C-alpha positions as CSV (number, residue, x, y, z in Angstrom):
1,M,219.0,65.3,222.3
2,E,221.8,63.7,220.3
3,K,222.7,60.3,221.8
4,R,226.3,59.5,222.5
5,P,228.3,57.2,220.3
6,I,227.7,53.5,220.4
7,L,230.9,51.4,221.5
8,I,230.6,48.1,219.6
9,G,233.4,45.4,220.0
10,N,234.0,42.5,217.7
11,V,235.1,39.3,219.1
12,S,235.5,37.0,216.1
13,G,236.5,37.5,212.5
14,S,235.8,33.9,211.1
15,T,235.2,30.4,212.0
16,G,238.3,29.1,214.0
17,D,239.2,32.5,215.3
18,R,240.7,32.7,218.9
19,L,238.1,31.5,221.5
20,D,239.4,34.1,224.0
21,G,238.1,37.2,222.0
22,L,234.9,37.6,224.1
23,K,236.6,37.0,227.4
24,Q,239.5,39.6,226.3
25,M,237.0,42.1,225.0
26,L,234.9,42.3,228.2
27,S,238.1,42.3,230.4
28,G,239.5,45.4,228.6
29,D,239.4,49.1,230.1
30,T,237.1,50.4,227.5
31,K,233.6,49.4,228.6
32,I,231.4,48.7,225.4
33,D,227.8,48.8,224.8
34,A,227.5,45.8,222.4
35,I,229.3,42.7,221.1
36,T,229.3,41.2,217.6
37,G,231.3,38.6,215.9
38,D,231.6,36.9,212.5
39,W,231.8,33.1,212.2
40,L,230.4,32.4,208.8
41,S,231.6,32.0,205.1
42,E,230.6,30.2,202.1
43,F,233.0,27.3,202.8
44,N,232.0,26.5,206.2
45,L,228.3,26.9,205.6
46,A,228.6,24.0,203.2
47,S,230.5,21.8,205.9
48,R,227.7,22.8,208.4
49,G,225.2,21.7,205.9
50,L,226.7,18.2,205.8
51,Q,226.8,18.1,209.6
52,K,223.2,19.0,209.8
53,E,222.2,16.2,207.6
54,E,223.9,13.8,210.0
55,N,222.6,15.5,213.2
56,E,219.5,17.7,213.2
57,N,220.8,19.5,216.3
58,G,224.0,20.6,214.3
59,G,224.5,23.1,211.6
60,F,225.5,26.0,213.8
61,E,229.1,27.3,214.3
62,P,230.1,26.4,217.8
63,G,232.9,28.9,218.3
64,F,230.6,31.5,219.7
65,L,229.3,28.9,222.2
66,Y,232.9,28.1,223.5
67,S,233.8,31.7,223.7
68,L,230.7,32.4,225.9
69,K,231.5,29.4,228.1
70,L,235.0,30.7,228.4
71,A,233.6,34.3,229.3
72,V,230.5,33.5,231.0
73,S,231.4,35.0,234.3
74,E,232.7,38.2,232.9
75,Y,229.6,38.4,230.7
76,I,227.1,38.0,233.6
77,S,229.0,40.5,235.9
78,Y,229.8,43.1,233.2
79,P,229.2,46.5,234.6
80,R,227.0,47.5,231.8
81,K,224.0,45.3,232.6
82,D,222.3,46.4,229.2
83,L,225.3,44.8,227.2
84,K,223.8,43.6,223.8
85,V,225.2,40.7,221.7
86,V,224.6,40.3,218.0
87,V,226.4,37.3,216.2
88,N,225.9,35.4,212.9
89,A,226.9,32.1,214.5
90,G,223.7,30.6,214.0
91,G,224.6,29.3,210.6
92,L,222.2,26.8,209.4
93,N,220.4,26.4,212.8
94,V,219.9,29.6,214.6
95,R,217.2,28.2,216.9
96,Q,219.5,25.3,218.2
97,L,222.3,27.7,219.0
98,A,219.9,30.2,220.7
99,L,218.8,27.2,222.8
100,E,222.4,26.1,223.6
101,V,223.2,29.7,224.8
102,Q,220.2,29.7,227.0
103,K,221.2,26.6,228.6
104,V,224.7,27.9,229.4
105,L,223.4,31.0,231.0
106,A,220.8,29.1,232.8
107,S,223.4,26.9,234.3
108,K,224.8,30.0,236.0
109,G,221.6,31.3,237.2
110,S,221.3,34.0,234.5
111,V,218.2,34.8,232.4
112,K,218.5,36.9,229.2
113,K,216.2,37.5,226.4
114,I,217.4,35.7,223.5
115,S,216.0,36.1,219.9
116,Y,216.9,34.6,216.6
117,V,216.5,36.0,213.0
118,T,215.3,33.6,210.2
119,G,214.7,34.1,206.5
120,D,218.3,33.7,205.1
121,D,217.7,29.9,204.6
122,I,216.2,29.1,201.1
123,I,217.2,25.4,200.7
124,D,213.4,24.4,200.3
125,R,212.8,27.2,197.8
126,V,215.4,26.7,195.3
127,D,213.3,25.6,192.6
128,E,210.7,28.4,193.1
129,L,213.2,31.4,193.2
130,D,214.3,33.4,190.2
131,V,218.0,33.3,190.6
132,K,220.4,35.4,188.5
133,P,224.1,35.1,188.5
134,L,226.1,37.7,190.5
135,T,229.4,37.5,188.4
136,R,230.2,37.1,185.0
137,S,232.4,34.0,185.7
138,T,229.6,31.6,186.7
139,G,227.3,31.3,183.8
140,E,223.5,30.9,184.5
141,F,222.2,29.2,187.5
142,G,219.9,26.6,185.7
143,P,222.7,24.8,184.0
144,W,224.9,25.1,187.0
145,K,222.0,23.5,189.1
146,E,221.6,20.5,186.6
147,E,225.3,19.7,186.3
148,H,225.8,19.5,190.1
149,G,222.3,18.1,191.2
150,R,222.5,18.0,194.9
151,I,222.5,21.4,196.7
152,L,223.8,21.4,200.1
153,T,222.9,24.8,201.2
154,A,221.3,27.9,199.9
155,N,221.3,31.1,201.8
156,V,220.5,34.8,201.1
157,Y,222.4,37.4,202.8
158,I,220.0,39.5,204.7
159,G,220.3,42.9,206.3
160,C,220.0,44.7,209.7
161,W,216.3,45.3,210.1
162,G,215.5,41.9,211.8
163,I,218.2,42.6,214.2
164,V,217.0,46.2,214.9
165,R,213.4,44.8,215.5
166,A,214.7,42.3,217.9
167,L,216.7,44.8,219.9
168,E,213.7,47.1,219.8
169,D,211.7,44.2,221.6
170,G,214.2,44.0,224.4
171,A,216.6,41.2,223.3
172,D,219.8,41.0,225.1
173,I,221.3,38.4,222.6
174,V,220.5,38.2,219.0
175,I,221.5,35.1,216.9
176,C,221.5,35.3,213.2
177,G,222.4,33.1,210.3
178,R,223.6,34.2,207.0
179,C,223.2,38.1,207.4
180,T,226.0,40.1,205.8
181,D,229.3,40.4,207.7
182,A,228.5,44.2,208.6
183,S,224.7,43.7,209.4
184,P,225.3,43.2,213.2
185,V,227.1,46.3,213.3
186,I,224.6,48.4,211.0
187,G,221.7,46.9,213.1
188,L,223.2,47.9,216.6
189,A,224.0,51.3,215.4
190,A,220.6,51.9,213.7
191,W,218.8,50.6,217.0
192,W,221.0,52.8,219.2
193,H,220.6,56.1,217.2
194,G,217.0,55.3,216.0
195,W,217.9,55.5,212.4
196,K,215.2,54.7,209.8
197,Q,215.5,52.8,206.4
198,H,216.0,56.2,204.5
199,D,219.0,57.3,206.7
200,F,221.1,56.3,203.8
201,D,224.3,58.3,204.7
202,K,224.3,57.1,208.3
203,L,223.6,53.5,207.2
204,A,226.6,53.7,204.8
205,G,228.9,55.1,207.5
206,S,228.0,52.2,209.7
207,L,228.5,49.7,206.8
208,V,232.2,50.9,206.5
209,A,232.7,50.6,210.3
210,G,231.2,47.1,210.2
211,H,233.5,46.4,207.2
212,L,236.5,47.4,209.1
213,I,235.8,45.5,212.2
214,E,234.1,42.4,211.1
215,C,237.4,40.4,210.4
216,G,238.4,40.6,213.9
217,C,242.0,41.5,214.5
218,Y,242.9,42.4,211.2
219,V,242.3,46.1,211.7
220,C,244.5,45.9,214.9
221,G,247.5,44.6,213.0
222,G,246.7,41.1,211.9
223,N,247.7,40.3,208.4
224,F,249.4,43.7,208.2
225,G,252.4,44.3,205.7
226,G,254.0,46.3,208.6
227,F,253.5,43.6,211.4
228,Q,257.3,43.7,212.5
229,K,256.7,47.2,213.8
230,M,254.9,45.4,216.8
231,G,258.0,43.4,217.6
232,S,257.6,40.8,220.5
233,N,253.9,42.1,221.0
234,Y,252.9,40.6,217.7
235,C,250.5,37.9,219.4
236,N,247.3,38.0,221.5
237,L,246.2,41.1,219.4
238,S,243.3,43.3,220.7
239,F,240.0,42.7,219.0
240,P,238.7,45.9,217.6
241,I,236.1,48.5,218.6
242,A,233.9,50.9,216.5
243,E,232.6,54.0,218.1
244,I,229.8,55.1,215.9
245,S,228.3,58.5,216.0
246,S,224.9,59.5,215.3
247,D,225.9,60.9,211.9
248,G,227.5,57.4,210.9
249,A,231.1,58.5,211.3
250,A,233.0,56.1,213.5
251,V,236.3,56.0,215.4
252,I,238.1,52.6,215.0
253,Q,240.1,51.7,218.1
254,K,241.3,48.8,220.2
255,Q,241.3,47.9,224.0
256,P,244.1,50.0,225.6
257,N,246.9,47.9,227.3
258,Q,246.3,45.0,224.9
259,N,248.4,44.2,222.0
260,G,248.2,45.4,218.4
261,M,247.9,48.8,216.8
262,V,245.3,50.8,215.1
263,T,246.8,53.4,212.4
264,T,245.7,54.7,209.1
265,D,247.9,52.1,207.6
266,T,246.3,48.9,209.5
267,T,242.8,50.7,208.8
268,R,243.5,51.1,205.0
269,T,244.7,47.3,205.0
270,Q,241.5,46.2,206.2
271,F,239.5,48.8,204.2
272,V,240.6,47.5,200.6
273,Y,240.3,43.9,201.7
274,E,237.3,42.1,200.1
275,L,236.0,45.2,198.2
276,Q,234.4,44.9,194.8
277,G,234.9,48.6,193.8
278,I,234.0,52.1,194.7
279,Y,230.3,50.8,195.4
280,Y,229.6,48.4,198.4
281,Y,226.3,46.7,197.8
282,N,224.5,45.7,201.0
283,P,220.9,44.9,201.7
284,D,220.2,47.9,203.7
285,V,222.0,50.5,201.7
286,I,224.6,50.9,198.7
287,G,227.7,52.5,200.2
288,D,229.4,55.0,198.0
289,L,232.9,54.9,199.0
290,T,234.3,57.5,196.8
291,N,234.9,60.1,199.4
292,V,235.9,57.9,202.5
293,Q,238.6,59.7,204.7
294,M,240.7,58.4,207.3
295,D,242.1,60.7,210.2
296,H,244.5,59.8,213.0
297,V,242.7,61.2,215.9
298,G,244.8,59.8,218.9
299,R,246.9,56.7,219.8
300,D,245.2,53.5,218.2
301,R,242.2,55.8,217.1
302,V,241.5,56.5,213.4
303,R,238.2,58.4,212.5
304,I,236.3,57.1,209.3
305,S,234.0,59.4,207.5
306,G,232.8,60.6,204.1
307,A,230.8,57.5,203.2
308,R,227.5,58.3,201.3
309,G,224.4,56.0,201.0
310,L,222.1,55.1,198.1
311,P,218.9,52.9,198.5
312,A,219.7,49.4,198.7
313,P,219.5,47.1,195.5
314,A,216.3,45.4,194.6
315,T,218.1,42.0,194.8
316,L,219.8,40.2,197.6
317,K,223.1,38.1,197.2
318,A,222.5,34.3,197.5
319,A,225.2,31.6,198.1
320,F,224.4,28.2,196.7
321,M,226.7,25.2,197.5
322,A,226.5,22.0,196.0
323,S,228.3,18.7,195.8
324,A,231.0,18.6,193.0
325,G,232.8,15.5,193.4
326,Y,235.8,14.2,195.1
327,Q,239.6,15.4,195.4
328,S,243.0,14.3,196.3
329,E,246.3,15.4,196.5
330,F,249.8,14.0,197.0
331,S,253.4,15.6,197.1
332,V,256.9,14.6,196.4
333,Y,260.0,16.8,197.3
334,I,262.7,17.8,194.9
335,T,266.2,18.9,196.0
336,G,269.1,20.7,194.4
337,L,270.0,21.3,190.9
338,N,267.8,20.9,187.7
339,A,264.7,21.3,189.9
340,A,262.5,22.3,186.6
341,A,263.6,19.1,184.8
342,K,263.1,16.9,187.8
343,A,259.6,18.1,188.0
344,E,258.6,17.8,184.5
345,S,260.2,14.1,184.4
346,F,257.9,13.2,187.3
347,K,254.8,14.7,185.6
348,Q,255.6,13.0,182.3
349,M,256.2,9.5,184.1
350,S,253.0,9.9,186.2
351,L,250.8,10.7,183.0
352,R,251.9,7.5,181.4
353,M,250.5,5.9,184.6
354,L,247.2,7.7,184.9
355,D,244.1,7.6,183.0
356,R,243.7,11.4,182.5
357,S,240.3,11.0,181.1
358,Q,238.9,10.1,184.5
359,F,239.8,13.4,186.0
360,Q,238.1,16.8,185.9
361,V,241.2,18.3,187.3
362,L,244.7,16.9,187.3
363,E,247.6,19.5,188.0
364,F,251.4,19.2,188.8
365,Q,252.2,22.3,190.9
366,V,255.8,23.1,192.0
367,Y,256.0,25.4,195.1
368,G,259.2,27.0,195.8
369,T,262.7,27.6,194.2
370,P,265.9,26.2,195.6
371,Q,268.6,28.7,196.9
372,E,271.7,28.9,195.0
373,N,274.6,27.6,197.1
374,P,272.2,26.6,200.0
375,R,273.3,26.6,203.6
376,S,270.9,23.8,204.5
377,Q,268.9,21.0,202.8
378,L,265.9,22.8,203.4
379,E,266.9,25.8,201.6
380,S,267.6,23.5,198.7
381,T,264.2,21.7,198.6
382,L,260.9,22.4,197.0
383,Q,257.5,20.8,196.8
384,L,255.9,19.3,193.7
385,R,252.0,18.8,194.6
386,V,249.8,16.6,192.5
387,F,246.1,17.8,192.8
388,A,243.3,16.0,191.4
389,Q,239.4,16.0,191.2
390,A,237.0,13.7,189.9
391,K,233.1,13.1,189.9
392,T,233.4,9.9,191.8
393,P,235.8,8.7,194.3
394,T,236.8,5.6,192.2
395,P,239.7,7.3,190.1
396,L,241.1,8.8,193.4
397,T,241.5,5.5,195.3
398,R,245.1,4.5,196.4
399,G,245.2,1.8,193.7
400,R,244.3,4.3,190.9
401,F,245.9,7.4,192.1
402,L,248.5,7.1,194.7
403,G,249.7,3.7,193.6
404,P,250.7,4.8,190.1
405,L,252.4,8.0,191.3
406,L,254.4,6.0,193.9
407,S,255.4,3.4,191.3
408,N,257.7,6.0,189.8
409,Q,259.9,6.2,193.0
410,L,262.8,3.9,192.0
411,Q,262.9,5.1,188.2
412,G,262.3,8.6,189.0
413,Y,264.7,11.7,189.3
414,P,267.6,11.5,191.7
415,G,266.5,12.2,195.3
416,L,262.8,11.6,194.6
417,T,261.2,11.4,198.2
418,P,257.4,11.4,198.7
419,N,255.4,13.0,201.6
420,L,254.9,9.8,203.8
421,D,251.5,11.1,204.9
422,Y,249.6,9.2,202.4
423,R,246.3,10.3,204.0
424,T,246.1,13.4,201.7
425,S,245.6,11.3,198.8
426,D,242.5,9.6,200.0
427,P,239.4,10.9,198.1
428,K,237.4,13.4,200.1
429,P,234.2,15.2,198.9
430,Y,234.3,18.9,197.8
431,V,231.7,21.4,197.1
432,T,231.3,24.1,194.5
433,Y,229.9,27.5,194.8
434,F,227.3,29.6,192.8
435,P,226.9,33.3,193.8
436,G,223.4,34.5,192.6
437,L,220.8,37.2,193.2
438,V,217.3,36.9,194.2
439,P,214.5,39.6,194.4
440,V,214.3,41.3,197.8
441,S,210.5,40.8,197.4
442,S,210.9,37.0,197.5
443,I,212.4,37.0,201.0
444,H,210.8,37.5,204.3
445,Q,212.7,37.9,207.8
446,R,211.1,36.8,211.0
447,V,212.3,37.4,214.5
448,Y,211.7,34.7,217.3
449,S,212.2,35.1,220.9
450,L,212.6,32.3,223.3
451,S,210.6,32.2,226.4
452,G,210.4,29.8,229.3
453,S,213.4,27.5,230.6
454,P,215.6,25.6,228.3
455,S,213.7,22.4,228.8
456,T,210.3,24.3,228.2
457,S,211.4,26.9,225.8
458,S,208.7,28.2,223.4
459,D,208.9,30.7,220.7
460,S,207.1,33.8,220.0
461,F,207.7,35.5,216.6
462,V,207.0,38.8,214.7
463,D,207.5,39.4,210.9
464,V,210.0,41.8,209.7
465,P,208.9,44.2,206.7
466,N,211.1,44.2,203.7
467,V,212.9,47.5,202.8
468,T,210.6,49.4,200.5
469,V,212.9,52.1,199.1
470,L,215.2,50.3,196.8
471,T,217.4,50.8,193.7
472,P,216.2,48.9,190.4
473,E,218.7,46.8,188.7
474,S,218.6,49.4,185.8
475,Q,219.5,52.2,188.0
476,L,222.3,50.7,189.9
477,P,225.4,53.0,190.1
478,K,228.2,51.7,187.7
479,E,231.7,51.5,188.6
480,Q,233.7,54.2,186.8
481,E,236.4,52.8,184.4
482,S,239.8,53.7,185.8
483,N,243.0,52.9,184.3
484,A,245.4,55.7,185.2
485,T,244.8,57.7,182.2
486,G,245.4,61.5,182.6
487,H,247.8,61.1,185.5
488,R,251.4,62.4,185.8
489,P,253.6,60.5,183.4
490,V,255.3,57.6,185.4
491,D,258.7,58.5,184.0
492,S,258.7,62.0,185.5
493,F,259.5,61.0,189.1
494,G,263.2,60.9,188.6
495,Q,265.9,58.4,188.7
496,T,264.7,55.0,189.6
497,I,266.0,51.8,191.1
498,V,264.9,48.2,190.7
499,I,263.9,46.7,194.1
500,P,260.8,44.9,195.4
501,L,257.6,46.8,195.2
502,G,257.0,45.9,199.0
503,D,259.8,48.1,199.9
504,V,257.8,51.2,199.3
505,V,254.1,50.0,198.9
506,Y,251.9,48.0,201.3
507,A,249.1,45.7,199.7
508,R,246.2,43.5,201.0
509,S,244.3,40.8,199.1
510,G,241.7,38.2,199.6
511,D,238.8,36.2,198.0
512,K,235.3,37.2,197.3
513,G,233.8,33.9,195.7
514,A,235.7,33.3,192.6
515,N,237.2,36.6,192.4
516,V,240.3,38.0,194.3
517,N,240.8,41.6,195.1
518,V,244.1,43.3,195.9
519,G,244.6,47.0,197.0
520,F,247.9,49.0,197.1
521,F,248.7,52.1,199.1
522,I,251.8,54.0,200.3
523,P,252.4,54.0,204.1
524,A,251.7,57.2,206.0
525,G,254.7,59.5,206.1
526,R,256.2,62.4,204.3
527,D,255.9,63.2,200.7
528,N,252.8,61.1,200.6
529,N,251.0,63.3,197.9
530,E,253.8,62.7,195.4
531,K,254.2,59.1,196.3
532,W,250.4,58.8,195.6
533,E,250.7,60.5,192.3
534,W,253.3,57.9,191.4
535,L,251.4,55.0,192.5
536,R,248.1,55.8,190.8
537,S,250.1,56.4,187.6
538,F,252.3,53.1,188.1
539,M,249.7,50.7,189.1
540,T,247.6,50.2,185.8
541,R,245.9,47.2,184.7
542,D,248.7,46.2,182.3
543,R,251.1,46.7,185.2
544,L,249.0,44.3,187.3
545,I,249.0,41.8,184.4
546,G,252.8,42.2,184.0
547,L,253.4,41.6,187.8
548,L,251.0,38.6,187.8
549,G,253.4,36.9,185.3
550,T,252.3,33.4,184.4
551,D,249.5,33.3,187.0
552,Y,247.6,35.6,184.7
553,T,245.2,34.0,182.2
554,P,244.6,35.9,179.0
555,G,241.0,37.2,178.7
556,T,240.7,37.5,182.4
557,Y,238.5,40.6,183.3
558,I,240.1,43.1,185.8
559,D,238.4,46.0,187.5
560,R,240.2,48.9,188.7
561,C,239.4,51.9,190.9
562,E,241.1,54.5,192.9
563,F,240.2,55.8,196.4
564,T,241.7,59.3,196.2
565,H,241.1,60.4,199.8
566,I,243.0,57.5,201.4
567,Q,245.3,57.2,198.3
568,A,244.9,53.5,197.5
569,V,244.4,51.9,194.2
570,H,242.2,48.6,194.1
571,F,241.8,45.8,191.7
572,V,239.3,42.9,191.3
573,I,240.5,39.7,189.2
574,H,237.5,37.9,188.0
575,G,237.6,34.1,188.3
576,F,241.0,33.9,189.7
577,L,239.9,31.0,192.1
578,G,238.1,29.1,189.5
579,A,234.8,28.4,191.1
580,G,235.7,29.8,194.4
581,V,237.5,29.0,197.7
582,S,235.8,25.5,198.3
583,S,236.8,23.9,195.0
584,T,239.9,25.9,193.8
585,S,243.2,24.0,193.0
586,N,245.0,27.0,194.0
587,M,247.0,26.4,197.3
588,D,246.5,30.0,198.0
589,A,242.7,29.1,198.2
590,L,241.8,32.4,199.9
591,G,243.7,34.9,197.8
592,K,245.5,36.2,200.8
593,N,249.1,35.7,199.6
594,L,248.5,37.3,196.2
595,G,249.2,40.8,197.6
596,E,252.5,39.5,199.2
597,Y,253.6,37.9,196.2
598,L,253.1,41.1,194.1
599,R,254.9,43.1,196.7
600,A,257.9,40.7,196.2
601,K,258.1,41.6,192.5
602,H,261.0,43.8,191.4
603,V,260.0,46.9,189.8
604,P,261.6,50.3,189.0
605,L,260.9,52.6,192.0
606,P,261.6,56.4,192.1
607,K,265.0,56.3,194.2
608,K,264.0,59.6,196.1
609,F,261.0,57.6,197.8
610,L,263.3,54.8,198.9
611,D,265.7,57.3,200.4
612,S,262.9,59.0,202.3
613,Q,261.2,55.8,203.5
614,K,261.8,52.0,203.2
615,L,259.4,49.6,205.0
């Protein structure tokens, strides 16, 4: 007999997310079967690595623990006593977080079976593993390792089958480290429905569902171009729920009577975020997203279907973080007329005072544009940011970096005013990131289960077999080159008017290592088919390069693809963040503002579209 869909609620999308997510989910009217949450990224894994060096009991993400403490009464008294919890907050110390969770529950007289999954942490095996580069922008691993020397963290992205085994063995709570963001959702769905490793289409469906809810409130209206539609209720948004059926299709929803919205537009916004193309590579399945469809099936309910699956790749993604040096920054403010000349004069004076050869990076970045005929001094002021990186802290000490910059105050441009918080100029360590690939056969998952009390806890374990049906590297599906050729001519849509692209188009962007991806789509409404034909004709690679303006570096590789059924165009801009979030000099370090910048660009838009719908 076919089992009913599983209801999975997400309670966190990243480190630092709201601590009330678990409490809010458990207090909602919709009673769920399982809880998931995402707390990890390449950036905070590095900081947890430094923490663990100082304290052997550190290294996990405390956000989940704080959330559990806030919601422990609701968790213990939840009407569905078989509620499952699967999170990746274990970071670099999964066992310690499992013990801390056990202590919190024991203090309330609650006993739960707690398991944790290992196999992702490969810091002790770096020299023995065959590491290949994941992207074209990094070069080979060997030279990178030699250059940076001290590797802080090394983790592979493991899949769902350790989670499945833990649940099959009766675990109530499963603590993971660096599993993929979607793995908890895939694991819960596979366990619930009894899927096997060869159920590729079903696994692919749950992969898409996991992708949509892994980032918390995003799919419920967070980071959404149409946020103003929520008015005064744009706060305390509901966290999302995925209702996953036995065939892998899912209905994305939120808790009723909580703030936020789930529409095809909010769902498309999250869908195009962090993708790398038509094919979604995961340790459990390769998701073919070509035919993904979204259907509005009720208030705050969107059904996702159409994903197809292929055997998982024979390699796993691995993230290596290494010490890269030190960085500092300092800002001055520029007000009024001749802003560009003022900025250039400060830069030239500073370069006369600094020994540029001591820096790996030294940039003078201007943020903002003064308004003409301003109504206030704030409207007339912009920021000049000086950003520097060096191998050692010596060139960045106050005497060698801040001091020379400040010495230009009295001879500088009219109105020169520094940011008086000089602490930002003090050198602080930064890390660099290498995304690689390692063979699946070299990684082994193990599931441990705590037993006994927190003070006498002992662990039993079971090994988890690797996925055996894999796609060799030579047979991996290739992204289809797509550059709007063969579409309707862009000049055939009638009279145009030059206005911001965002008056008619939504966009969503974000980082994936060193790359930034950005997707564009027309909001749901009338005449959407014709608008889609225009969008896919208009948004070419060359168009994107033109919109990027001076932010585009000649020779940068850009991938483009189309999602026909959801009417979206998607790009991946390789190397846009240098070596990645943790070391980029870009103030938009996560790439999240790129989409909004591109929406602000003025372009020729068909006038008839503006007449029918303006955002």
